[in-house]
Each structure stands twice: as C-alpha cells, then as structure tokens.
C-alpha positions, 0 to 999 in steps of 0.5 A: 368504324361502322359504315353509315346505314345509308351507305350499305348495300340495300340487299344486305340491309334488306336481308338483315331486316327480314331476318329480324322480322322472322326472328321476332315473329317466331318468338311471338313479339309481333303478330302474324298480320304485323309480320306479313305487313312489314315483310311486304314493306321490306321486300318493296323498300328502296331505301335503307333508312325505310328498311331499318324503320321497320325493325326500329321497335324490335329488340331481338336479333337473329342468333347463330342458331337462327342462321344455321336453320336459315342455311339449312332451309334456303341452301340447295341440296347437294349430293356426291351420289354417282348418277348418270350424267345425262337425262332424256325426257320425251313427250310426243302427243302426251305428257311427261314429268320429273319432280320430287327428290331426284338427283340432277345430272349434268345435262338434261335433254327434253324433247316435246312434240305436241305434248307437255313436259313438267320439269321440277327442280324444287326438291331436287338434289344437285350434284353439279354447280353448272347444269345444261338443259337442252330444249327441243319443243315443237307445238308443245308446252314445257314448264320448268320449276326452279327454287329461289336459290337456283340461277337460270340463264336462258339462251332459247331460240324461239320461232313463233313461240314464247319463252317466259323466265319468271324465276326470282332475282336474289343473291344466289352466289352459292346456288347452282346455275341452270343454262337453258339452250335449244329452240321453241317452235310454235310452242311455249316454255315457262320458267317459274317458282312454285312458291314465291319468296314471300311464301317461303319466308312465311313458311320458314317463320311459321316452322321456327315459331312452332319449334320455339313453342315446342321447345318452351313446352318441354 
C-alpha cells in the first residue's frame, strides 16, 4: 500500500522533488529561470502537497544513472591512505591556511594568537568518520569551511569572543562528523560553507545538462 503523500517525511519528499527538477532541467524540459524559481520554492516549502505541485507538470523521473551521478557529487571523499593522525596549524601575528585536496587526520589542533587561520574541508579527503578539531584562539580570527555533507558539533568555550556556526542542516547520516572543542578569547571562530546548497544543486544540474548535450551530439 502506498503511503499518502501528506503522511511522508517532508525531507524525503523535498529530495524527490528537487531530484525531479534537476533531472527535467538537465534534459531541457524547463528553462533555467523556471528551474531556479521552482528550486527556491522547493527549498522553502513546508507542505508536501505544495512540493508535489512543483513537479506536477513534469513527466521525467530521475533514473539510476542520475542517482549514481548524484552520489558521486554529494558524497564525502574517503580514502584509506595512511597519514599522520594529528595536524597542527599555528598562527602568531600572521596567517595560516589549509585548503584544496588534503587528507584529514583524526585530530587537528589550531593555535591562533593575534593572527588568522583558514581551514577548508570543502575538497578534503576524509579517512575517519569522526574528527576532533581543537581550537585555541586568542585575539585572532579562525574561518572553518565545511561541505554540505559534513556534520559539525561545536563545543567551543568563548570568553568575550564570538562563535558562529553557519553550516547547513541536511540529512547527513553517512557524512563524517567534526567535533570542535577548545576556547576563544577576544577572538572569533566562524564555521560556514563556501557554496550554498542551492549553488551546489544548480552547479550539479548544469553539469548534467552539459553531459546530456554532449551525449546527444555524439
């Protein structure tokens, strides 16, 4: 027996609708303007019936090939590489950065005194499901970038400082978890994503559209 649409979990319905929007846009069924407008509405909707109305006129359904592409795009990068289990980043009256494709160890320590540190997990390769990030920030600024599939747990103690967690809240059951501990004194720590989830959906849809066009040409 099929469960009534209004009784299904809304995030499950939202994912299904967004998949259908991306698939139809990538196959040229709807315009870019219509796709982005409906995508905004899908992400903001709080009712299952409203969500389903957004794809009521679209016949194409996402297939297995689409799901494989989606998993490759949105899943975390894991590796069995054997790397050091601890990384230390320090900045004293200067700046330090770790970004690009780097292998994430189990523990990371960042020490910042009157400086700035940027730690970017966007394209990082994960070895572990659970990572601990130890922060010691005095009169400094730390920026931590995480991709959408990574869970973030902040346990930072702040003294006349600021801690902002702007990471997105999605269904990330299979993603790694970064637990951030430590202290901030007269400084700031900001946790955020480089690309919004909408930007990632649009980028993914455009890459599928290009692939579809190239396939039809050959």
